[in-house]
LUMVEXVEX-320681 format. One record per residue: residue in one letter; x negated, z, y negated of N, C-alpha, C, CB in turn. Coordinates in steps of 0.1 Angstrom, whole numbers, plus 5000, padded with zeros to 4 digits. Each point is the difference from the previous one (the first is absolute). Glycine has a CB too. Example, Ala and Ser with C-alpha at 12.3 -4.5 7.8 and 13.67 -1.06 7.14 Angstrom:
BEGIN
A486850785057500950004988499150004988501950125012;S498549814977499150004989500850084989498849785006;
//
This chain:
BEGIN
X817720537255501050115003500950034989498350105015;X501249894972500950034989501049894998498150124989;X501549755013501049894999501150025011498249854990;X501350185022501050015011500950114997498449915016;X501150204979500950124998500949974988498250155009;X501549764982500949984989501149905003498150054985;X501849875025501049905003501450065003498149855009;X502050255000501350055002500750054988499350075022;X500049994968500650044988500549894991498650205001;X500549694999500449894992501249935006497649974993;X502450015020501249945007501250074997498549925018;X501550224983501250084998500449984985499350165018;X499849844973500449984986500649864997498250164994;X501249745013500649864998501349995006497749915000;X502550155012501350005006501150074991498950005023;X500750114972500950074992500449924987499150225009;X499949714986500249924988500949895003497850064991;X502049875020500949895004501450045003498049885009;X502150244997501450055002500750034987499250115021;X500149944969500650034987500449874993498650214998;X500549695003500349874994501149935007497749984992;X502450035021501149945008501350074996498549955019;X501550184980501250074996500449964986499450205014;X499649774977500449964986500649865001498150134991;X501449785017500649865001501450015006497749905003;X502550195007501450015006500950064989499050045023;X500550054970500950064989500449904990498950225004;X500149694992500349904990501049905005497750034990;X502149935023500949905006501450065001498149905013;X502050234991501350065000500650014987499350145019;X499849884971500550004986500649874996498350174994;X501049725010500549874996501449975007497649924997;X502550115016501249975007501150094994498849945021;X500950184977501150094994500449954986499150195013;X499949764980500349954986500949885001497850084992;X501949835017500949885001501450045005498049865005;X502150235005501350045004500850074989499050025024;X500350074969500750074989500449904989498750215005;X500549694993500349904989501349935005497649974993;X502549995020501249935004501250094999498649875016;X501250264988501150094999500450024985499350125021;X499749884971500350024986500849884994497950144997;X501749745007500749884996501550005005497849874999;X502450175014501350005005500850104993499249935022;X500350194975500750104993500349964986498950175014;X500249764980500349964986501149905000497650034994;X502449875016501149915000501450075003498449825008;X501650285001501250075003500550074987499350025024;X499850054969500450074988500549904990498350175004;X501249724995500449904990501449955003497749934996;X502650045017501449955004501050114998499049845016;X500650294986501050114998500250014985499250125021;X499849874971500350004985500949894996497850114996;X501949775009500849884996501550025005498049865001;X502250205011501450035005500750094990499249975024;X500150134971500750094990500449924988498750195009;X500449724986500449924988501149915003497650014992;X502449925020501149915003501450085000498449855013;X501650264993501250085001500550044986499450095022;X499649954969500350034986500649884993498250185000;X501249705002500649884994501449975004497749914999;X502650105015501349985005501050104994499049905021;X500650234979500950104995500349984985499250165018;X499849804975500249974986500949884998497850104995;X502049795013500949894999501450035003498149865006;X502250225004501450035004500650084988499450005025;X499850094969500550084989500449914988498650205007;X500549704990500449914989501249925003497649994994;X502649975019501249935004501350084997498749885017;X501250254987501250094997500350004985499450145021;X499549874971500250014985500649874995498150164998;X501549725008500649884996501449995004497849895001;X502650165011501449995004500850094991499349965024;X500250154972500850094992500249944986499150205012;X500049714984500249934987500949895000497750064995;X502949905016501049895001501250044991499349935023;X501449974971501150034991501250055009499249824983;X501750255010501250055007500949885004499950214987;X500649795025500849895006501450014994498650005021;X501949884975501449994995500749895008499350074976;X501749965032500749905008500549884992500750185016;X499749844971500549894992498849914995502050144993;X496949925005498849934995498850035009500950004976;X499049945035498950035010498849924998501750065016;X498349854975498849914999498850084995501549814995;X498650284995498750074996499350075012501050024977;X499950055031499450085011499449905010501650194996;X499049705007499649915010498749934996502349965007;X497650014980498849934995498850105000501449854986;X498850275010498950095000499650045014500850094979;X500149925030499650035014499349885006502050155002;X498449734995499349885006498650004994502149875003;X497750164984498749994994499150115007500949924978;X499750205025499250105006499649965014501250174987;X499649765021499749955013498849905000502450055007;X497749864982498949914999498750064996501749834994;X498450284998498750074996499550095011500849994977;X500050075031499650085011500349935013500450214986;X498749725020500249925011500350085013498549834990;X501150305010500250085012501550035001497750104999;X503149894991501550025000500749875005499850184982;X501049845028500849885005501450004995498650005020;X502050114977501450004996500350134993500749865020;X500250134969500550114993501550005000498050004985;X502650115020501550025000500450114992500049915023;X501250084971500750104992501250045008499149914978;X501050225026501250055007500550124993499049925022;X502450104980500750114994499850125008501649854990;X499150265006499950135007500549995015500350114978;X500649795025500449995014499249895007502350074994;X496649905001499049915006500649865001499050185012;X502049784979500549875000499149914991502450095004;X497449795000499149914993500749954987498949935022;X500450094967500549954987499349884995500650234994;X498149765009499249884996498750005009500950004976;X498649885026498749995008499349884995501150115020;X497549904980499249894995498949995011500550044975;X499249845030498949975009498949934993501649985019;X497250044986498849944994500149855002498650215004;X501249724985500149855001498649945004501850004983;X497250095021498849955004499949975015498950134982;X502249925025500149985015501550005004497750115003;X502549865009501449995005500750134999499449815015;X501950194985500850135000499650085012501949894987;X498150245011499650095010501250025010498450124985;X502849905010501250035008501049904998499550254999;X501349735012501349934998501050104995499449835019;X501650114976501150094994500650095011500549834983;X499850125029500650095010499050125004501449815008;X497350164991499150105004499950124990498749825011;X501650164977500050104990501350064996498049894991;X503050075017501350064997500050165002501149785007;X498250265003499950145003498550035000502150015014;X497650104978498650045000499750075013500050024975;X498749985028499650075012500150154997498449825007;X501750265003500250144999498850074993501450005020;X497449944983498850064993500049994985498749945021;X501849944974500149984986501150094994499249765003;X501950255004501150094994499450155000501849845009;X497550205001499550135000499050024988500350025025;X498949874973499050014989500750014987498449875013;X502750064985500850014987500550144998500649765002;X499950305009500550144999498950094996501749965017;X497150034989498850084996499649974985499250005024;X500949884972499649964986501050074990499049785008;X502350224996500950064991499750154999501849835006;X497950245005499750145000498750034992501250035022;X497849884980498750024994499949944986499050005022;X502049914975500149944987498749924997501550184992;X498049765019498849924999500049895011498850204990;X500249725010499949895010499750065014499249844982;X501450095028499850045014499849875008501450214998;X497549785010499749885008500550035015498049944985;X502449945021500450015014499749875006501950164995;X497849845018499749885008501349925002498050115011;X501949764990501149915003500049955014500049934975;X501150065031500049945014499849855001501650185006;X498449764982499849855000498649964999502249984990;X497449915016498749944999500249864995499050155018;X500249804973500149874995498749935001501850074984;X498349805016498849915000499549984986500749895022;X498150164975499449984987498749935002501250204990;X498649685004498849925002499749985015499150104979;X502049885029499849965014499850125009499149794993;X501050345001499850125008501250085000497549994996;X502850085015501150095000499550144994501049885021;X499750164969499650124993501150104999498449864986;X501250265015501050114998500350024986499250115021;X502149934976500450024986500150154997501349795001;X498650244986500150144995501050004989497650055006;X503450044996501150014990499750124991501649905017;X498750084970499950104990501450024994497649944995;X502850195005501350034994499750094987501349995023;X499249954965499750074988501350034993497849884998;X502650255000501250034993499949984985500550175018;X500649784976500049974986501050104993499449755004;X500350294984500950094993499850145003501649825000;X497650225010499750135003501150075009498850014979;X502449955021501150065008500349925012500950104980;X498549785022500249925012501249914999499050185013;X501449784974501249904999499649875006500850124980;X498049835018499649875005498650025006501449874983;X498250045025498750005007499449865000500850195015;X497949814983499249885002499450005014499549984975;X500749925033499449995013499149895000502050105011;X496749924990499049904999499349985014499650064975;X500349825029499449965013498549964997502349945010;X496850134997498649964999499549945014499650194983;X499449725016499449955012498650075001501249784999;X498650305012498750085001498849914999501250175013;X498949714993498849914999499849954986500549935023;X500650054969499849954986499450124992501949835003;X498450295000499450114993498550005001502150145004;X497449835009498649995002499449894992500350105023;X500549784977499549884993499850024985501149865018;X499950214976500150014986499350124994502149885002;X497950235005499550134994498650035005502350084999;X497149865010498650035004499149914991500750065024;X498450004970499149934991499249905007499850204986;X499849695007499349895006498750045007501149854983;X498150235011498750045007500350075013498950024978;X502150065023500350075013500649905010500350214988;X500549705007500749905009498949915006502150014986;X496949955007498949925006499150075009500149864979;X499750275018499050085008500650065013498950054979;X502549975021500550085011501349935006499150214990;X501249825022501349975006500950124997499149845018;X502150144975500850114995501349995008499050004977;X501550115028501250005008500850134998498949855017;X502550144984500850115001500450035014500949954977;X499250185026500450045014500950124998497949915011;X503050115000500850125000499150125004502149865006;X498650254994499350135003499550005015501350124982;X499549805026499649995014498949905003502350075006;X497349864984498949905002500449865001498850185011;X502549794988500549865001499849934987501750075017;X497649824984499749924988501249934995497649975007;X502950044981501249944995499749894989501250225005;X497649784990499649904990498549985000502050064985;X497549825012498649975001499749904989499950045025;X498949984969499549904990498549985002501850084984;X497849805018498549975001499849905012499550234991;X499349745011499649915011499050075009500349804985;X500050195028499150075010498649955000502050045014;X497050054985498649954999499350045013500150034975;X498849915027499250035012499050104997500349775008;X499350315002499150104999500050095012500250004975;X498750075027499950085012500350154997498449845010;X502050194978500350144997501050004989497850085008;X503250004992501050014990499950134993501649855013;X498450154974500150124992501350004994497550004995;X503350105007501450014996500350144994500749835018;X500450174974500450124994501550004999497950024987;X502750095015501550025000500350114990500349925024;X500750054968500550104990501549994999497850004987;X502950115011501450004999500549964987500150175017;X501149754982500649964988501450075001498849774998;X501450344995501250085000500949954988498850205011;X502349734993501049964990501250095002499249765000;X501550274989501250095001500949955011499850064976;X500350015035501049975011499449925011501750014983;X497049945015499549925011498450014999502049844999;X497450165012498650015001499449895008500250254998;X498749694997499249895006498650045002501649834991;X497650105017498650025001499349874996500350175019;X498849844972499249884995498750005008501150004977;X498649895029498849985008499149894994501250095021;X497549944977499149904996498949985011500450074975;X499449815028499049965010499049914994501750025019;X497050024984498949924995499149965012500050114977;X500049765026499349955012498549974995502149915011;X497150194991498649984997499150025012500550094977;X498449835024499150015011499250135000499949755001;X499550295010499250125000498849984991500850055024;X498750054969498949984991498849955008500850184985;X498449745009498849945006498950115003500549784988;X498550185019498950105003499550074987499449865020;X500450064970499650054987501149974990497549975005;X503550124993501249974993499749964985501250155015;X497749904979499749974986498550004998502250104993;X497549864996498549984996499450144999500549794988;X500250315008499450134999499550065014501550044980;X499449945030499650045013498749935005502450055005;X497649824993498849925004498850054992501449805006;X498850234982498950054992499450135005501049884980;X500050215024499550135005499349995013501950104989;X498649815020499349975013498649954997502149955011;X497749964979498749944997499150114995501049784995;X499650314997499250114995499650105011501149984978;X499750045032499750095011498849945008502450085001;X497749795001498949945007498750014992501649845011;X498550144976498850014992499550155000500849814986;X500150285016499650145000499150035012502250064989;X498249885023499250025012498649944997502049985015;X497949914978498749944997499250104991500949775003;X499850284987499350094991499550135007501449914981;X499450145029499750125007498749985008502450065001;X497449825004498749985007498850024991501249845015;X499050114972498950014991499850144994500349764994;X500950315006499950144995499650105010501749944984;X498350035029499650095010498650054999501649895015;X497550024981498650034999499850094987499349795011;X501450184979499950084988500650145001500049794987;X501050225022500750135001499150115005502149875004;X497050095005499150105006499150064989500149895022;X499450024969499150044989500850094991498649795002;X502650184995500850084991500350135006501049804990;X499350215022500350135007498850094999501649895015;X497250054987498850084999499850054986498949875018;X501350044972499850044986501150114996499149774995;X502150215010501150104997499650145006501749814999;X497850185013499650135006498950074992500649905023;X498450034972499050064992500650054987498349855011;X502650074983500650044988500950135002500049764992;X500750245019500850125003499150135001501849855011;X497150134996499150115001499550054987499349925022;X500349984969499650044987501150074991498449805001;X502850155001501150064992500350145005501049774996;X498950255018500350135005498950104995501149895020;X497750064980498950084995500250044986498449895016;X502050024975500250024986501250104998499049774994;X502050215014501250084999499750145004501549815005;X497750215006499650145004499250064989500049935024;X499150004969499250054989500950044988498149865007;X502950064990500950034989500950125003500049764993;X500550255019500850115004499350135000501449855013;X497350154989499250125001499650054986499249935023;X500949994967499650034986500950104994499049784997;X500550324995500850084992500149954986499350205014;X500049704983500049934987501149904999497550044997;X503449964993501049914999499549864995501650194996;X498849705010499649874996501349924996498050015016;X501849914973501149924996499449864994501450214994;X499249685010499649874996501149944991498649965021;X501049984968500949944990499549864997500750224991;X500349695007499649864996499750004985501349905018;X498449984976499649994986501250034991498249845006;X503050164999501250034992500450145000500749775004;X498650315004500350145001500950045011499650014976;X500849905032500950035012499250065011501649814993;X499050295013499350075011500249915013500450234990;X498549745016500049925012499650075013499549814986;X499950315013499650075012499750154996499049795010;X501450304999499750144999499750055014501550034979;X497650075021499750065014500850125002497749914998;X502450145014500850125003499650124992500349915023;X498450114974499650124992500750004986497850005013;X502349884981500649994987501550025001498249844993;X502450115018501550035001500250145002500349785010;X498950294998500250155002499750074987499449985024;X499749974968499750064987501150004991497649945003;X503149954995501149994990501450025006498549844987;X501650165026501350025007500949885001499850224991;X499749665005500849885001499549925012500449994975;X500549935032499549925011499349874994501950095015;X497449844994499349884996501049904996498150055015;X503049944991501049894997500650034986500549975024;X499850164973500550034986499049974990501450185010;X497349844992499049984989499849854998498950215006;X501149715005499849864999501249934994498550005020;X502750044984501249944995500250034985501050015023;X498450104972500250044986499449904991500050235007;X499149684997499449904992499150064989502049865003;X498250104985499250064989500450144996499649774992;X501550285012500550134997499250105008502349924995;X497450204999499250105007500850135000497849894992;X502850145020500950115000499350145000501549865013;X497250144989499350135000499350034986499649975025;X500749964965499650044987500950094993498949784998;X500650324994500950094993500849924990498550195003;X502849844995500949924992499650024985501850035016;X497750094980499750014986498649944996501350215000;X497949755010498749944997500049855006498950235001;X502349725001500049865006499449904991502150065013;X498249944974499549914991498550014999502150004987;X497450125012498550025000499349945012500450214986;X500249825026499449955012500149855001500650215011;X500549734984500249865000498949934991502550035005;X497350034983499049944991498650015007501450074980;X498350045027498750015006499949905012499950244994;X501249735013500049905011499749864994501650145013;X499149834976499749864994498649994995502449994993;X497150125002498649994996499149985012500550154981;X499849915030499249985012500149865005500350245006;X501049714995500249865005499349904991502250075010;X497749954977499449904991498550025000502150004987;X497450095020498550025001499450074988500049805013;X500850274979499450074989499350135003501849904986;X498450155027499450125004498949975011502150144994;X496849935006499049975010500550045014498250034983;X501549895028500550035013499150125006500849765003;X499850295008499350115007499850124992498949835014;X501850194975499950124991501250095003498749874982;X501050255024501150095003500650074989498950035021;X502449994980500750084989501150085007499549834982;X500950285012501050095005501449964995498350185002;X502749855006501449974996500950105007499549754996;X501850245001501050095007501149915006499550194984;X500849835028501049925007501250105004498349835009;X502850104993501250085004500449965014500850014976;X499450085033500449975014501549975000498250155009;X502349805002501449965002500950124998499349825015;X500250304989500850124998500050064986499650055024;X499749894967499950044986498850094997502449995000;X496850055010498850094997498949914994500750165018;X498549904974498949924994498650055006501449974979;X497649945020498750045005499049914993500950075023;X497949994975498949924993499349915010499750184983;X499849705013499349915008498849954992502149935013;X496950034995498849934994500149865005498650215000;X501449694990500249865003498749934998502450024993;X497349905017498849914999500549865004498350195006;X501549714985500549875001498949905000502250074990;X497949825018499049905001500749865002498250175009;X501149724987500749875003500149975015499049924978;X502050015025500349955014499649865001501950175003;X497049805004499549865002500349955013498150054984;X502449825017500349945013498849935006502449974992;X497849965019498949945007499449894992501150055021;X499649894970499449894991499350054988501849855008;X498250284990499350064989500850014987498049915010;X503350074992500950004988500850145000500349755001;X499850304987500750134999501549975001498250094985;X502549985024501449985003500850134996499549845018;X499850264977500750124996499150124999502049925012;X498550204990499250124998500350095012500149984975;X498850095030500150105010499750134994499249835018;X501750274985499950134993499950115011501349914980;X497850185018499950125008500550124993498049905012;X502850194995500650124994499550125007502049874993;X497650235000499650135006500950104995497649935002;X503150145006500850124996499150124997502049915015;X498050124973499150114996500850134997498449844990;X502750175017500850124998499350135005502149865002;X497250125010499350115006498850044991500749935023;X498749974971498950034991500550084988498749795008;X502450164986500650074989500450145003500749784991;X499850245022500550135004498850105001501949895012;X497050054993498850095001499450034986499549905022;X500550004969499650034987500950104993499149774998;X502350225004500950104995499850145005501649814997;X498150195017499750135006498750064994501249935021;X497849994977498850054994500250054985498749845015;X502150084978500350044986500850135000500049764993;X501050255016500850135001499150125004502149865006;X497050115003499150105005499150054988500049915023;X499550004969499250044988500950084991498549795002;X502750164996500950084990500250145006501149784992;X499250235021500250135006498750094998501649905017;X497250044985498850084998499950044985498949885019;X501550034972499950044986501050114997499349774994;X502050225012501050104998499550135006501849835000;X497650175011499550125006498950074991500549915023;X498750004972498950064991500750064987498349835009;X502750104986500750054989500750135003500349774991;X500350245021500750125004499050125002501849865011;X497050104994499050105002499650064986499149895021;X500750014969499750044987501150094994498749794997;X502650175005501150084995500050145006501349794997;X498350215016500050135007498950094994500849905021;X498050044976499050084993500450054987498349875012;X502450044980500450034987501150115001499549774991;X501450225019501150105001499450135004501649835007;X497350185002499450125003499350074988499649915023;X499750004969499450054988501050054990498149845003;X503050084995501050054990500750135005500449764993;X499850255020500750125005499150124997501249875018;X497550114983499150124998499950034985498749935021;X501349964971499850034986501350044992498249835001;X503050135005501250034993500650135004500449764998;X499250305013500650125004499850114990499649945024;X499150074971499850114990500849984987497750035010;X502349854984500849994987501550035003498449834992;X502150125019501450025003500350155002500249775010;X498950304997500250145002499950074986499049995023;X500149974969499950064986501349984992497549965001;X503149915001501249974993501150105004499349754997;X500850265017501150095005499850144996500249855020;X498550204979499750134996500450034986498150015016;X501449894975500450014986501550004998497849894994;X502950035013501549994999500650135004500049765004;X499650305007500550125005499650124990499949925024;X498950074971499650104990500850004987497749995010;X502649884986500849994988501450055002498749804994;X501850185018501450055003499950165000500649795014;X498450264992499950155000499850054985499050005023;X500249944970499850044986501349994992497649935001;X503149965002501349984993501050115003499649765000;X500450285013500950115004499550134994500549885022;X498250154977499550124994500250014985498350015018;X501749874976500149994985501450034996498149844999;X502950135009501450014996500450154998500549785012;X499150314998500450144998499250064988500550025024;X498349944974499250064989500649964986497949995014;X502649894986500649954987501350074997498949785003;X501750265008501350064999499950154996500949845016;X497950234986499950144997499850034985498950035022;X501450094973499950034986498649994995502050155002;X497049875007498750004996499449854999499750235010;X501249684993499549865000499649964986501549955019;X498950114971499649964987500649874996497950135003;X501249794991500449874995499749895010499650084977;X500349955036499649895010501149905000498750165014;X500849714988500949895000500749995013498649874984;X502750125016500849995012500849875001500350255000;X499549675011500749885002501550025003497949895008;X502950024987501550015003500149995016500749894978;X500450175027500250005014500049865007501350224997;X499449694996500149865006498649945002502349974990;X496950044999498749945000499150075010500349934977;X499950205024499250085010500349955014500050204985;X501349785018500449955013499449865003502250134998;X497849784992499549875002498550005003501749914985;X497550185007498650015002499750055014499750054976;X501150055028499850065014500349895011500650234991;X500549695006500349905010498949895001502550044996;X496949934992499049905000498750055007500949914979;X498850225019498950065007500250005015499550144980;X501749895025500449995014499749865006501750194996;X498849714996499849865005498549975001502249934989;X497050115001498649985001499450065012499949994975;X500550135028499550075012500449935013500050214987;X501349745013500549945012499249865003502350114996;X497649824993499349875002498550025003501649894984;X497850215011498650035003499950035015499550084977;X501550015028500050035014500349875009500750234994;X500249695001500349875007498749915001502450014992;X496949984997498849925000499050065009500449934977;X499550205024499150075010500449965014499650184983;X501749825020500449975014499649865003501950154998;X498349764992499649865003498549985002501949934986;X497350145006498650005002499650065013499750014975;X501050095029499750075013500349905011500450234991;X500749695008500349905010498949895001502550054996;X497049914992498949905001498850065006500949904979;X498850235018498850065006500250015015499650134979;X501649915026500250015014499949865007501550204996;X499049704997499949865006498549965002502249944990;X497050095000498649975000499350075012500049964975;X500450175027499450085010500749995014499350154982;X501849755019500749985012500750125005498349825006;X502350264986500750125004501549965003498450154987;X502249935022501449985003500850074990499549995024;X501749964974501050064991501250045007499249854982;X501550255012501250055006501249954992498850215008;X502349764999501349964994500950124998499749775010;X501250224981500950114997501449954998498250124989;X502849975012501449974999500350004985500650105022;X499949784973500349984986501449954998497549954996;X503350114996501349944997499849874992501150235000;X499849685001499949874994500150024985501049885020;X499950204975500250024986498850064993502450035004;X496850055004498750054994499049894997500450215012;X499649694997499149894998500449924987499649985025;X501750004973500449924988499850094988501749875014;X498650264987499950094988498550014996502150135007;X497049865002498650024997499549884992499750145020;X500749744983499549884993500949954989498949945021;X502350124978500949944990499650024986501850055016;X497650074980499550014986498949904997500550245001;X498649735008499049894997500749874999498250135012;X502749844996500749875000500849984987500150005025;X500750114971500849994988499149984988501850145011;X497049934989499249994988499649854998499150235004;X500549705006499649864999501349914998498050045014;X503150004992501249924998500550004986500650065024;X499350054969500450014986499249904992500850245003;X497949755000499149914992500449855002498250175002;X502249795010500349865002501549975000497949995013;X503050114985501449984999500749975013499549914978;X500150175033500649995013500950125003498049865008;X503250114997500950115004499850035014501749924983;X498150215020499750055014501250065006497650044994;X502749935019501150065007499450055014501749854988;X498750275015499650065013501350025008498050124990;X502049835022501150015010499550065013501149794989;X499050345011499650085012501050115002497549944996;X503450045013501050115003499350135004501649835007;X499050284989499450135003500050045014500750074978;X500249875030500150035014499049935009502450054996;X496749874998499049935009499150105006500249804985;X499450185027499050105006498649984994501349995022;X497950114981498650004995499149915007500350234993;X498649745001499049915006498850085005500749814985;X498650135025498850065005498849904996501250125020;X498149914969499149914995498950074992501849834999;X497250094997499050054990500649984986498049945016;X502450174978500749994987499349934989501150215007;X497649824992499249944989499949855002498750214998;X501149755014499849855003501349934997498250055017;X502950004988501349944999500449994985500750085023;X499050034969500349994986499249894993500550255000;X498349735004499249904994500549865004498050155001;X502649845012500649875003501249974992499250035023;X501750074975501249984992499649974985501350155015;X497749924980499549984986499449864998499650254998;X499649715012499449864998501149895001497950095010;X503049924999501149905001500950004988500050035025;X500250094969500850014988499349934988501150215009;X497649824990499249944989500049855001498650214998;X501249745014499949855003501449944996498350035018;X502850044986501349954996500349994985500850105022;X498750004971500250004985499149894994500550245000;X498349745005499249894995500649865003498050155003;X502849845009500649875003501149964991499350055024;X501250054968501249974991499649974986501450155015;X497349824983499549974986500749874995497850125005;X502549795004500549874995501549994998498049905011;X502750214992501550004999500450084988500349975025;X500950014971500550074988500250155003501149794992;X498950294997500150145001501350045006498550034981;X502549905017501450035005500049985016501049934978;X498150005027500049975015499050095007500749764995;X498550324999499050075006500650135006498249914984;X501850095030500550125007499150025012502449954992;X497350185010499250055011500850095008497849974987;X502350015026500950085009499150065011502149864995;X497950275006499350075011501150055010497950074985;X502049895027501150045009499550055014501449824988;X499350275018499750055013501250005009498150144990;X501849815022501150005010499550015014501449864984;X499450175025499650005014499849865004501350215005;X497649765003499749875005500949975012497650024991;X502949865010500849965012499250035013501249824986;X499550225024499350045012499349885007501750185003;X498849704994499449895007498649964994502349925005;X497450134983498749974994498850075006501349954979;X498950185023498950075007500650105010498549984979;X500950035032500650095011498950095006501849835004;X496950154992498950075006500050154997498749794999;X501850244988500050144996501350075004498549944981;X501450175026501250065006501050054989498650065020;X500849994969500850064989500749904991498550195001;X501149695000500649894991499149974989502250085007;X498349834984499249954989500850004987498749865016;X500750154973500649994987499449884993500450254999;X500449674994499549894993500050024985500949855018;X498050134975499950024986499749864994499150235002;X501649744987499849864994499950014985501449915018;X497949994976499849994986500449864996498050165000;X503049834992500749874996499849984985501750025019;X497949854978499949964986500849884997497750104999;X502549864989500749884996499149904993502150144997;X496749855008499049924993500149855005498550204999;X500449734999500049855002499749975015499349974977;X500450135031499849975014498549975003502349915002;X497450055010498649985004499949855004499750245008;X499449684986499849865003499649995015499449944976;X500949945030499649985014498550015002502049865003;X497250084987498550015002499550144999499949774991;X500750325002499650134999500550085012500049994975;X501149985030500650075012499149995012502349964991;X497049935011499149985012498950104999500649765001;X498950284987498850094999500450144994498649794998;X502650245003500550124993499250135005502349894996;X497550125017499450125006498549985003502250065009;X497249844986498649975002499250094991500449765006;X498650324999499250084992499249924989499750165020;X500349904968499349954988500649874995497950095009;X503449884995500749894994501050064990499849865021;X500150104966500850054990500449894990499050235003;X502149794990500449914989499950074987501549885016;X498050244984499950084987498549994995501850165007;X498149844980498749994995499150125002501049854982;X499750275018499250125003500150065014500450054976;X500449885033500250055013498849985009502449954997;X497550135014499049995010500449935012499150214991;X502249775011500549935012500150095012499149804991;X500950335008500150095012501350085001497550024998;X503349974992501250084999501049985012499850004976;X500749885025501049975011499450005014501249864984;X497550105017499350015013499950145005498749804994;X501050304997499950145004501350065001497850014989;X503249945004501450055002500549975014500549974976;X499249915029500449965013499250095010500649764993;X498150265005499250085009500650145001498049874994;X502450194995500550145000501350005008499050054978;X501949855020501350005007499849985015501149914979;X498050005024499849975015499350125007499849754994;X499450334998499450115007501050115002497949954989;X503250055004501150095003500949945011500050084976;X499749815029500849945011501149914995499550195013;X500749794974501049924994499649864997501050204991;X499849735001499649864997500449984985500349915024;X499050004969500249964986500449865000498450174991;X502749805003500549864999500649974986500550005025;X499749884972500649964987500849885001498050104988;X502949885003500949895000500749984986500450035025;X500349864973500749974987501250104998499249765002;X501050274985501150084996501149914994498550204996;X502749825006501149924995500650074988500549905022;X499650034966499849864998498649964997502349994992;X496850115004498749974997499150125003500749834982;X498050145019499050115002499650015014501050124981;X498349995023499550025013500350145004498249844996;X501850185018500250145006498950035009502549974998;X496850145000498950045009500650135007498149914985;X501950085028500550115008499050045011502449934995;X497650215008499150045011500750125007497949934987;X501750105025500650105008499050115003501649835010;X499050294991499250125003500750095010499050004977;X500350075031500650085011500750134994498349915016;X502850124990500850124996499350135007502149864998;X498150254995499450135005500950045012499050064977;X500450025032500850065011501150094994498049995015;X503050034994501250074996499650154996501449855015;X497650204992499650144997499450024986499750035025;X500049854969499350004986498750075001502250014990;X497149995021498750055001499049894997500750175017;X498249864977499049904996499349955013499650114978;X500349765024499449945012498649944996502349965010;X496750094996498749944998499949875007498950234997;X500549674997499949875006498649954997502449954997;X496650085012498749944998500049855001499050215009;X499949744987499949855000500349934988500550025023;X499750054966500349944987498850004991502450065003;X496449955003498850004992499949874992498950155017;X500749864971499849884992501249984990498749905019;X502450184982501149974991499650044985501650045019;X497550054980499650044986499449894993499850235007;X499549685000499449894993501049914992498250005018;X503049994988501049924992500550084988500749905021;X499350234980500550084988499149984988501050165016;X497749824987499149984988500349884993498250125012;X502149774995500349874993501450014994498549885015;X502550194992501450004995500150084987500849975024;X498350134975500050094988499649934988499650195014;X499849694987499549934988501249924995497649985009;X502850034978501249934995499749855000500750194986;
//
């Protein structure tokens, strides 16, 4: 039953196979017939192209010969009726040299014959009575020649027998002297032109003939040959005043079945091809099966490579990239074609480390480094960004066990580095939090311990002032006796100093109270403060330090500026801290250039619009050396400082204080040198009433750090 059931399938397969082979045989036969037919057409076309090229050369030879004849005629000596022998001898010699010329005549302006010479190689062309009057065509040609001042050709009504054939004549009229005083009339035989001016190879290969424009043959040269097909070419011969058609005929037989050896060779090879196909048919099925299996394996490998997140790169022993997978292309941003065409160049290496990477590559290629040992590096993407990679390289071995290059695996460890950086930043934040907690505890302890000494200082200062006031009247009374009395000026100075001591003690108490409130998370109230009061409060402290370091201070605050709504103590500490930083930034410049400017102005409305009353901008400008780029990136980072004694909290807490007021703190370069720090604060309401603004808890913590010089 199995054999019977398999026969219909086998028969169908065999029929299909025979149909395919039959179609192949038909196609090969059609190919052979088409090849032979095309070869014949090619041979015929080649012969036709050849005769057309030869016709062009023949016309060029005839035109060149006629031009040389004109030049020879112009070189004839001037005719003298008294001594005509020189002209006659030269004309006869020219006729013997140029056999196509039959007669040369010299005529005057009225076309009267002055002299004539016939070729002595053949009988005279004309009888005397025949040439008494020129034909009208020749006279017209001479008139045209006089107008054109050049040679003009015209047909002649006469026909003569040359070599036993009746040939048409061609007349040439050539004016002499330029003005047409005399004319040379030269008679040509068209048949002799073909005999003399057609090169010997063309004369043997073709039948050459002249014909009029209407197709009438007027001259012929050659012998009629036998053949069943004529290859001919026609080309015009344009002479001044007269036009002819040159015709070349080549009597060649139709190309044979195999016109050349090459065609026969191709046919033999086609037959051999059929034989080879028979032997290759069996092998083809095995190859198709193997190719199908190979395609499946390649597709499986391609799917695996495309699913990898690890970049793969193959290089030969010379360091040229031969393969990269999509993950590596996505990693570096270059296409596979760009990386392979780069050769030994590596476009994803950093430019400043190219030599180092190249030396490491040569060490790897020469086997000086152990394989499969991972190392870290930095690559540059096509867009210029950089990322770290982990590189693992191993030898690339072919099927014969020979090393042909290196296979490299790349792991993008940017995410790993980002997680490590986040962990490090988290640890730093925890450490900063712990330090802030410690600072808070210290601030709470200091606020508790310093309140009593500061209160004592204020009490002693106030008591000294009172005692000074009480002592002055006693010293002035008659019962004062010999009590020592200070001069009035010194008394005033002592009193002023005691007032300053009391004021600063009260100021320190306010600061300590702010720290204490911050530690206990209490709310603070803001007050209406004139701008000049802020500057006047800190100006004595600033000028004291400015005199020590040689800095000139300038305050630019118009008196008509509106008041601010702010925490006075905190804002004074912000201005004081910025001013001290500005003076320290001018240590490296000369004393003549050290200038500190404190300025206040209305902030442009476009900068801040959230506060209904408007904003005031305060700025601190110095002429120092500026801020380096590497410092600018971390300028407001807590605990970052460039000072040996600094804590790194000043600018960070300054920004916190300004932002808690709703403003912003910014900085930029000053022209021509130095830096400008500016911040904005809200204006007080028009009613000048104090406005309480809860939510500023924590501002006193900044004051503690800002108060530290």
